[in-house]
C-alpha positions, 0 to 999 in steps of 0.5 A, spaced: 480 798 704 478 790 704 476 787 711 482 783 711 486 789 710 483 792 716 483 786 720 491 786 719 492 793 721 488 792 727 492 786 729 498 790 728 495 796 732 494 791 738 501 788 737 504 795 738 500 796 744 502 790 747 509 791 747 508 798 751 512 796 757 512 803 760 506 807 764 507 813 760 506 809 754 500 806 756 497 812 759 499 816 752 495 810 748 489 810 753 489 818 751 489 817 744 484 811 744 479 816 748 480 821 743 479 816 737 472 813 740 470 820 741 471 822 734 468 816 732 462 817 735 462 824 732 463 821 725 457 816 726 452 823 727 454 826 721 460 823 717 465 829 715 461 834 717 462 839 723 458 845 726 462 851 728 461 849 735 464 843 734 470 845 730 471 851 736 471 845 741 476 841 737 481 847 737 480 849 744 482 842 746 488 842 741 490 848 744 490 845 751 494 839 749 499 843 746 499 848 752 500 842 757 505 839 753 501 833 750 503 832 743 508 828 739 512 831 733 511 827 727 518 825 727 517 822 734 511 818 731 514 816 725 520 813 729 516 810 734 512 806 729 518 804 725 521 801 731 516 796 731 517 794 724 
């Protein structure tokens, strides 16, 4: 991906974020951003390589999110992003 393409995608992501008007949507986006930042920091340590403990922790976090109803189906995400096009 070129720098120009990356910049365009980042601009689009910011536009999507700026159109969020509900507290629920903003809270959800904040949670996603925190997860992305953590993932990015992990990737800087060892790109594409995780220890067994890291994988177990990621699975625990995923299961906690599922149990607490913190997830969005693939179709919901597709519909969400399609609404901005």
